[in-house]
N, C-alpha and C positions, 0 to 999 in steps of 0.2 A: 504494500500500500504506500502511495506517495502523497506528499503534501500538496494540497490543491490551492491553498490560500496562505498569504502572510499571516503572522500571528495576530490575535485579537487586539493586542496592545497597540497596533498600528492604526486602529480606528478606521479601517477601510470599509466601504459599503459591502453588505452581504451579496454573495452571488445568488441569484434567483434561478432555480432550476425547475423547469416544468416537466411533469410526468404525464404524458398524454395517452389516453385510450380512445379509440373509435370502436364502440362496442354495441352489441345488441343482446348480450348475455349477462345475467346478473352474477354469474360465476366470476366475472371480472374482479369482484370484491376479494375473492380468495387469492387471485393472482396479485392484486395490488398489495394485499397484506403480506404476502411472501416477499415481494420486492422491498417493501418498506422495512420489514424486519431484517432482511439481509443488509440493508443500508445501516440500520441501527447496530447490527452486530459487527459491521466492518470497522476496522481500526484506521480511520482516516484522520491524520493530523489536520487541524483547522476546520473540522466538520461543523463546529459551532458557528462558523461564518458562512454557512451555506443554508439557504432557505428553500425548502421543498414546496412546490405548488402543484396541486392536482388539477388536471383538466380532463373532463370526460364529455365527449360528444356521443350521445346515446340515441339509439333507434328503438322505439317501443314496439314496432311492428315485427321486428326480426324474429323474436321468440316469445311474443305475447307477454311483454313485461310491463311494469308500471314505473313511473318516475322514481318512486322511493326505493326501488331495487338498486338504483344508482346513487341516489343522494344520501341515503342512510348509511354512511360510512361508520364503522365501529369507532368508539371513543378511543380505544387503544391505538388505532391507526391515526386518527385525527390529532392526537397529541404530538405526533411526529411530523405533521404537515402544517405549514403556515398559512397557505391560501388554497381555496377550492373554487373551481369554476365548472358548473354543470351546464352543458350547452345543448339545448333542444331546439326545435324549429322556431319557437317564439323568440328565443335569445338571438338566433341567427337573423331573423327578420328585423329585430330591433337594431342590430349592428348595421345591417344593409341600409335601413332607413337613415341612420346617422351618416353613413358614408355618402349616400345620395344627397342628403340635405347639405352636406359640406362641399358638394360638387366634386368629390374625389372620383367616383365612378357612376355610371348610369345603370338603369335597371337591367339592360341586356348583359352588361359586363358583370353585374352582381350575380345574375343567374349562371353565367359561365363558371364563376369561381365558387359560389356558395349554394348552388342549386341542389341537385340530387347525386347520390352515390358516395363512394368512399373518398374520392378526391376532394369533393366538396366539404366533407366533414373534417378531413385532415387540414384543409385550408382554414376552416373555422378555428381549429386548435392553434395553427400557426399564427393567425391574426390575433387571437385572444392573448397568446403568449407575448407577442411583440407589443401589443397595445398596453399590456401591463408590465412592460419593461423587464421581461425575463431575459436572462443571458443565454440560456440553452433550453432546448426542448427535446426530451427523450421519448420516442414513440415506443410503446409496448403493446403487444397483442394479448387478448384475453384467453388465448389458448397456447401461450408460450410461457414456460416456467424457467426461473433462473438456475438452471442446472444443466450439466452435460452428461451424456452417456457414452461410454466406450465399450468395446467388445474385447474381452480377454479370454482366449480359448472359447469355451462354450458358455461362459457367463458374462453378465454385464457388470460394469463398474460405474458408479455415479460420483459426481463431484459438484459441490455448490459453486455458483458463479456470481461474483459481485458485479452485477451489470451496471448499476447506477454509478458507483464510484469509479469503475473502469472507464466508462464513457467520459466522465468529468475530467479524468486525468489526461486522456488523449485528445479531447476536443479543443484543448487550449491552443493547439498548433494546427487546427484543421477547420474547414467549413462544415464537414460532415464526418462522423464516425459511424461505422456499421459493423456489428458483430457477426458471428457465425450462427448457424442453426443445425440442430441435430434432431433425431426422432423421426416423426412422420411428416417430413418436409414436403416430399414430392407426392402428387396425387397418382403417380404411375404405380400400378399394382405389380406384384410379381407375376410375370407372364411365362407360362410353359408353352413353348412353341409346338405347333402341330401342323397337320395338313391344311387346316382352315387358314392358318396364318403362321408363316415362318419368320425367322429373325430378320431377314431382309425386308419383308413387308412392314414389320413394326418399325424398323429403322427408318424407312422412307416416310412413314406416317409421322413419327416423332420429329424428324427433321423438317417436315412440312409445316407443322403448327408451332414449333418451339422457337425460342430466340437464342441469341448468342450466349446467354448466361447458362443455357442447358446444352450439353453436348452428349453424343452417343456414349462416350466412355463413362461419363458420370451416371447416365441412365442405366448402363449395364452394371455398374458398381452397386447402385441402389437396389436394382432388381435381384442382384446376386446376394444381397443381404436381406432378402424377403420384403423389400419395400421400406426398410429402415435405414436412415442415415446416421452413422456413428461419428462421434467427435474424433478428430485427429489427435492422438496422444501427444505427438510432437508439438502440435499447435498449443495444446494445453500447458505444455512445459515451458513455453516461451513468454516473454513479456514485450515482444517487439511487434509493433503494428506495421502493416504493409500498405504502401501507397497503391490505391486502386488504379490500374492502367486503363487507358481509353481504348475501347474496341468499337470500331465503326461509329466513331463520334459519341460513344456512350460509356459512362463509368457506372457499371451496374451496381445497384444497391437493392436492399430489400426494405419493406415498409415497417419492419419491426426490429427491435434490438438496434435502433437507429437514433442517433443524436444529431441535431441541427444547431449550429452556432448562430445565435440571433443577435450577437453584439453589434453587428452592422446589418440592419434590415435590408439594405440595398443589395446584399450578397445572398439573400434568401429567395429561393425560387418556389413557385406554387406547384401543387400537384394537378394533374389532369388525367382524365380517362375519357375515351369516346363514350357517348351515351349508351348505357346498358352494358358496358364492358368494364374490365378491371385494368390492371397495368399501370395504376397511378404511380407506383414506385419506379417502374420502367421508364415512364415519360419524364419523371424528374431526373432520372439517370441521364437522359439525353440533353439536359440543360447544364451539365456540370463540367464542361470542358475547361472553364477558367476557375474551377474550384479545387481545393485540396480535399481529397476524400481518402480516409484511412480505414482499412479493415483491421479491427482490433481482435486480439486472440482470446475472445470470450464467447461462450455459446449460450443459447437458450434452447430448451427442449420444446419442440413443436408437437403438440398433442392434436394432430389433425383430425382424429376421429372422436375426440372428447372421451377417451377411454381410460386415461391415466390421471385424472384429477386427484386421486388419492396420493400421488407423488408429493403434493404439498402438505399432506398429513404425515409424511415420513415413511410411507410404504414404498420401498424400493424393489421393484421386481427383478428377479435374477435372469429373466428372459423376456424379450419383447416379442409379441405375436407378429407373425408374418402377415403381409397384406396380400391375400390371395384374391384373384379375380373370380370369386365364386359366390358373391353375394350381391344383392341389389344395392345395398348401401355403398359398397366400394365401387361398383360399376357406375352408379349415379354420380358419385364424387368425381370419378375420372371423366365422365361425360361432361359435367359442368365445367371442369377445368379446361377441357378441350375447347368448349364453346368460348370460354373467357379468353383463351390464348388466341384463337383464330379471329376473334372480334377486334383485337387490338394489333395483331401483327401487320395488317396492311399499312396502318398509320406509322408503325415503328419502322417499317421498310422505307416508307415515303420520306421520313425524317432523316434516317441514317444512311440509306443506300439509294438516293434519288436517281442516280444515273443508271442503276441496275434494276430499278423498280419493276418495270414491265417484264423483264426477264425473270425476276424472282417470282412475280405473280404467276407467270405462265408455268414455272416449275412447280409451284404450290398446287395449282389447279390440276396439273397432270398427276402429281403424286397422290393427291386426294382422290382423284377419279379412280386410280388403280387400287388404292389401299382401303378406302372406306367400305366397300362391299365385304372385304375380308374382316375388317374391324367389327362390322355388324354381325357377321357370322360367328366370330369368335366369342363376342360378348353376348350374343343372343338378343340383340336389340337393334331394330332398324332406326332408332332415334339418332344414332350416330351419323346418319345421312344428313341431318340438319347442319352438321359442321360445314358442308359444302355450300348450303344456302346462306349461312351466316357469313362465310368467307366472301361470297359474291356481293352480299349486301354491304358489307363494310368496305370492300374494295371500291364499289360504286360511289360511296360517300367519302372516300379518303380525302379529297380536296376540301370538302366541307369541314371535316374533322381537323384537318391541318390548319385551316383558317381559324377555327375555334381555339386550337392550341396556341397559335400566335396571339390572338386577341386576348386570351387569358393571361399570357405573359405580359402583354402591354398594360392591361388593367391592373395586374398585380404590381407592376412597376410604379403605377400612380399611388397605390396604397402604401407601398414601402417608402416612397418619397414623402408622403404625408406623415407617416409614423416617424420617420427619421427627423423631420423638422420639429415634431412635438415631443420627441423623446427627451 
């Protein structure tokens, strides 16, 4: 653990750190509690000069919850938090009205940045954090836990991860820090190839819908481990962060285990996703050419099927279940992920590989045409044919979505300029 601040005797202002959740599950309370208690347990010199602020953008419709499921934080957690911000639709509309009244953005721009979807809620957290003079904002997910799992022979080994303090140490020299992920990270199930679909068929399909952050070698590794991603033991043993290199004009990050430096709002970029799609972290990645992005050597465990919440009660399994493509739940998760990927890939190609866009689209179309019937046969569902329809729809609207992406950047620039002047 390293010192984050000068000593208290120097009478410097406190560092304000936002802890942000975009959530629709009341189980986020348990995840929050675990992170906060990890923070309290960590031995960080100068911790008394750090102020923790909780920001929660919640969706009541996602899992039929009520507002108190988010706002009723336990007293033992609240004693360790200095400020709380709970952001629902009414709070967002109030801030939009304020920005429009001040002449910062207009109604159309507000809809682009703060309308619907994950990107909009993430932007609401970013805006709230900057408006309230926070120095850093750490994004956490409600299904990711501050621990790492490794595989030693036939058993698993677990280690706690100090996520909050680690980000605060490394973010001082970066615009963004992003940790690693283990557990059930990928929606790709373990596939046993057969006559209906061989390895080459699945390879072509994955290459068609995935992005540069996913390659066939990593897919094979995950499937070889039964769909589980294990933490790298060598990575856990180091304390050195790696600079994230640019690939096709993109510095790939993930949306959680992520910290954004807010000390200069003009260097903060917004999230964006095409309507009805995901990929908000990927499109932020495409805005980071002039930013310093560090990958820090700390993991979170992704509980993609919400099957291991008992981990936060101290129950550490000695074996993790394989993700077999033999249930409706797993097939549905894989299908939804494929739809999400194919909806945002045309825009990603348009932004990052403009000169090769038409060629890449043609390749995607051909690969999907050949492989989708085999995917349907293997998983026993014709619904996978919708992937081709969604691909064509989002390809048709790629120019429209690109213009929205640019307009959102421009509108966000007006907001950050406004906040910088009033900061």
